[in-house]
C-alpha positions as CSV (number, residue, x, y, z in Angstrom):
1,M,-2.0,-10.3,-13.0
2,K,-0.7,-7.0,-14.4
3,K,-0.9,-4.9,-11.3
4,I,0.1,-7.1,-8.4
5,L,2.0,-4.5,-6.4
6,L,-0.2,-1.7,-7.5
7,I,-3.3,-3.4,-6.1
8,A,-1.5,-4.4,-2.9
9,L,-0.3,-0.9,-2.2
10,I,-3.5,1.0,-3.2
11,I,-5.7,-1.1,-1.0
12,V,-3.5,-0.7,2.1
13,G,-3.6,3.1,1.7
14,I,-6.1,3.7,4.5
15,Q,-7.7,5.6,7.4
16,R,-6.7,9.3,6.7
17,S,-9.1,10.8,9.1
18,F,-8.1,8.9,12.3
19,A,-6.8,10.8,15.3
20,Q,-3.0,10.7,15.5
21,S,-1.7,7.8,17.7
22,E,1.8,6.4,18.6
23,S,4.0,5.6,15.7
24,S,3.3,2.0,14.4
25,F,6.6,1.4,12.5
26,N,10.3,1.8,12.6
27,S,13.3,1.8,10.3
28,G,14.2,-1.8,9.6
29,E,10.7,-3.1,9.1
30,W,10.3,-5.6,6.3
31,I,7.2,-7.4,5.3
32,K,6.5,-9.9,2.5
33,F,3.2,-11.0,0.9
34,K,2.5,-14.1,-1.2
35,M,-0.1,-13.6,-4.0
36,S,-2.5,-16.2,-5.4
37,Y,-4.9,-16.0,-8.3
38,S,-8.4,-17.4,-8.1
39,G,-7.6,-19.1,-4.8
40,F,-5.1,-21.8,-5.9
41,L,-2.6,-20.5,-8.6
42,K,0.6,-18.9,-7.2
43,A,0.8,-15.5,-8.7
44,G,3.8,-13.7,-7.2
45,N,5.2,-11.9,-4.2
46,A,5.5,-8.3,-2.9
47,T,7.7,-6.8,-0.3
48,L,7.9,-3.5,1.6
49,S,11.0,-2.3,3.4
50,V,11.7,0.8,5.6
51,S,15.0,2.5,6.1
52,E,16.2,6.0,7.1
53,T,18.3,8.4,5.0
54,K,18.6,12.1,4.1
55,L,17.1,13.9,1.1
56,N,18.0,17.5,0.5
57,N,19.3,17.7,4.1
58,K,15.9,16.4,5.4
59,E,15.6,13.4,7.6
60,V,13.4,11.0,5.8
61,Y,12.1,7.4,5.7
62,H,12.9,5.6,2.4
63,V,10.4,2.9,1.6
64,V,11.0,0.4,-1.2
65,G,8.2,-1.7,-2.5
66,K,8.9,-4.6,-4.9
67,G,6.5,-6.9,-6.7
68,W,7.2,-9.9,-9.1
69,T,5.4,-12.8,-10.6
70,S,6.4,-16.4,-9.7
71,G,5.3,-19.9,-10.4
72,M,3.7,-20.9,-13.7
73,I,2.4,-17.4,-14.3
74,K,5.8,-15.9,-14.8
75,W,6.4,-18.1,-17.9
76,F,3.6,-16.3,-19.9
77,F,3.3,-13.0,-18.1
78,K,6.3,-11.6,-16.3
79,V,6.0,-8.7,-13.8
80,K,8.9,-6.9,-12.1
81,D,7.8,-3.7,-10.4
82,Q,9.6,-1.3,-8.0
83,Y,8.1,1.6,-6.1
84,E,10.0,4.0,-3.8
85,S,8.9,6.8,-1.5
86,Y,10.9,9.4,0.5
87,F,8.8,11.0,3.2
88,D,9.4,13.2,6.2
89,K,10.2,11.3,9.4
90,N,8.0,13.6,11.5
91,S,5.1,14.8,9.4
92,L,5.3,11.8,6.9
93,V,4.6,14.1,4.0
94,P,6.1,12.8,0.7
95,Y,9.0,14.5,-1.0
96,K,9.8,12.0,-3.8
97,F,8.1,9.0,-5.4
98,I,9.6,6.6,-7.9
99,R,7.8,4.1,-10.1
100,K,9.8,1.6,-12.3
101,I,7.7,-1.2,-13.7
102,D,7.9,-3.9,-16.3
103,E,4.6,-5.7,-16.7
104,G,4.6,-8.1,-19.6
105,G,6.7,-5.7,-21.6
106,Y,4.7,-2.6,-20.6
107,T,7.2,-0.4,-18.9
108,K,7.2,2.9,-17.0
109,D,10.0,5.0,-15.4
110,I,8.5,7.9,-13.5
111,E,9.8,10.2,-10.7
112,I,7.5,12.6,-8.9
113,N,8.8,15.4,-6.7
114,F,6.4,17.2,-4.3
115,D,6.7,20.9,-3.3
116,H,4.3,21.4,-0.4
117,K,4.9,25.1,-0.2
118,V,3.2,25.7,-3.5
119,N,1.1,22.4,-3.5
120,K,2.6,21.1,-6.7
121,A,3.7,17.7,-8.0
122,F,6.5,17.7,-10.6
123,V,6.3,14.6,-12.8
124,N,9.3,13.4,-14.7
125,D,8.5,10.7,-17.3
126,K,12.0,9.4,-17.9
127,K,11.0,6.9,-20.5
128,H,9.5,9.5,-22.8
129,N,11.7,12.4,-21.5
130,V,8.6,14.5,-20.6
131,K,8.2,16.7,-17.6
132,K,4.9,18.1,-16.3
133,E,3.6,19.8,-13.2
134,F,0.2,19.4,-11.4
135,S,-1.6,21.1,-8.6
136,V,-2.3,18.9,-5.6
137,P,-4.4,19.2,-2.4
138,I,-2.7,20.4,0.7
139,D,-2.9,17.0,2.3
140,I,-1.6,14.9,-0.6
141,Q,0.3,11.7,-0.3
142,D,1.9,9.4,-2.8
143,M,0.8,5.8,-3.3
144,V,3.4,4.4,-0.8
145,S,3.6,7.1,1.8
146,T,-0.2,7.0,2.1
147,Y,0.0,3.6,3.7
148,Y,2.5,4.6,6.3
149,Y,0.9,7.9,7.1
150,L,-2.5,6.4,7.6
151,R,-1.3,3.3,9.3
152,N,0.4,5.6,11.8
153,S,-2.8,7.4,12.4
154,I,-5.2,4.6,13.3
155,D,-6.8,4.9,16.7
156,I,-8.2,1.4,17.3
157,D,-10.1,2.5,20.4
158,K,-12.2,5.0,18.4
159,L,-13.2,2.8,15.5
160,K,-16.9,2.2,15.1
161,I,-18.5,-0.2,12.6
162,G,-19.7,1.7,9.6
163,D,-17.2,4.5,10.0
164,E,-16.1,5.8,6.6
165,F,-12.8,7.6,5.9
166,K,-11.4,9.5,3.0
167,T,-7.9,10.5,1.8
168,N,-6.1,12.1,-1.2
169,M,-3.4,10.4,-3.2
170,F,-1.4,11.5,-6.3
171,F,-0.5,8.7,-8.7
172,D,1.2,9.2,-12.1
173,E,-0.6,12.3,-13.3
174,E,-3.8,12.3,-11.3
175,N,-5.3,13.1,-7.9
176,Y,-7.3,10.3,-6.5
177,G,-10.0,10.3,-3.8
178,F,-10.1,7.2,-1.7
179,K,-12.9,6.1,0.6
180,L,-12.8,3.3,3.1
181,K,-15.4,1.6,5.3
182,Y,-14.6,-0.1,8.6
183,I,-16.4,-3.4,8.8
184,G,-15.4,-4.8,12.2
185,V,-13.1,-7.2,14.0
186,E,-12.5,-10.7,12.7
187,T,-10.1,-13.5,13.7
188,I,-8.4,-15.0,10.6
189,D,-6.2,-18.0,10.0
190,T,-2.7,-17.0,8.9
191,D,0.6,-18.7,8.3
192,F,1.5,-17.7,11.9
193,G,-1.7,-18.9,13.5
194,N,-5.1,-17.2,14.3
195,V,-4.7,-13.5,14.4
196,E,-7.3,-10.8,15.5
197,A,-7.8,-8.4,12.6
198,L,-9.5,-5.1,11.8
199,K,-11.5,-5.5,8.6
200,F,-12.0,-2.8,6.0
201,R,-13.7,-2.4,2.7
202,P,-12.3,0.2,0.3
203,S,-14.3,1.7,-2.6
204,V,-12.5,1.4,-5.9
205,M,-13.4,2.3,-9.5
206,S,-15.2,-0.6,-11.2
207,G,-14.5,-1.4,-14.8
208,R,-11.3,-2.6,-16.4
209,V,-9.6,-4.1,-13.3
210,F,-12.1,-4.4,-10.5
211,K,-15.5,-6.2,-10.8
212,E,-17.4,-3.7,-8.5
213,E,-16.8,-0.6,-6.4
214,E,-16.6,-2.8,-3.3
215,S,-14.5,-5.5,-4.8
216,L,-11.7,-5.2,-2.2
217,T,-11.5,-6.4,1.4
218,L,-8.5,-5.7,3.7
219,W,-7.5,-7.1,7.1
220,V,-4.9,-5.5,9.3
221,S,-3.6,-6.8,12.6
222,K,-5.4,-5.5,15.7
223,D,-2.2,-4.6,17.5
224,K,0.1,-1.5,17.6
225,N,1.8,-2.6,14.4
226,K,-1.4,-2.5,12.3
227,V,0.3,-4.6,9.7
228,P,-1.7,-5.8,6.7
229,L,-2.5,-9.5,7.0
230,R,-4.7,-10.2,4.0
231,I,-6.0,-8.5,0.9
232,K,-8.8,-10.0,-1.4
233,A,-9.7,-8.5,-4.7
234,D,-12.5,-9.6,-7.0
235,L,-11.3,-8.8,-10.5
236,R,-13.1,-8.6,-13.9
237,V,-11.6,-12.0,-14.5
238,G,-10.9,-14.2,-11.5
239,S,-9.7,-13.0,-8.1
240,L,-6.4,-12.0,-6.4
241,R,-5.4,-12.6,-2.8
242,A,-2.4,-11.5,-0.9
243,D,-1.4,-13.0,2.5
244,L,1.4,-11.9,4.9
245,E,4.1,-14.5,4.5
246,A,7.0,-13.1,6.4
247,F,8.1,-10.1,8.5
248,K,11.0,-8.7,10.5
249,G,11.8,-5.5,12.4
250,L,8.2,-4.8,13.6
251,K,8.2,-2.1,16.2
252,Y,5.9,-4.0,18.6
253,P,5.2,-7.7,19.3
254,F,3.0,-9.4,16.7
255,S,-0.2,-10.5,18.4
256,I,-1.3,-14.1,17.8
257,V,-4.4,-15.5,19.3
258,V,-3.7,-19.2,18.6
259,P,-0.2,-20.0,17.2
260,N,0.4,-22.7,14.6
């Protein structure tokens, strides 16, 4: 259960190569997920909220992601994570990323500042008082901004089954390549009723956390919001599932095929 929010955010970072479409989100959007382990044990919750602010005289979106354990699991493994991203309101390129986590006593306090003029990421490990700089690709995103940048770029009308898409993301001290395959359309049962969804399968690194390279499956709403509805991950031990539990401030009407 160690990386509840990390898994949730990585697997919704998608579709870099889609043609630009109309913006899919607004300031004021808030979404909440409920997490379950191996299909029945309540594991925790995660939220994402969007607001507007200024950073170094630039108009930016400020997204805060939080994750925490709940239920029986929190009594023997407590997680309290917070991720923040400041990214440009127009281009959606990231300027600052913050990661503060406490996962069963394992803690991190990291701030990353991006300089897109020189393609550098400046990492400040506040816990250990260590500063480093890294070269990054010209199209780099952080872990949180990736989701909003790519979600904003989905062109539903141009999707074809089997399409694969790639993106670049900087996390902690590394550049990551991310590949995603479009599987098709599926109607799934949610807390809000039956919802038509776009289904994707990301490729991840098998080993310590994930069982296989294709251990993740993601469903996002087939409407202009393109909000994540469900995430399933087959782990080395058990499985993790996240389901959309609540939302407010969506830019467009949430499309439901058959309401509950």
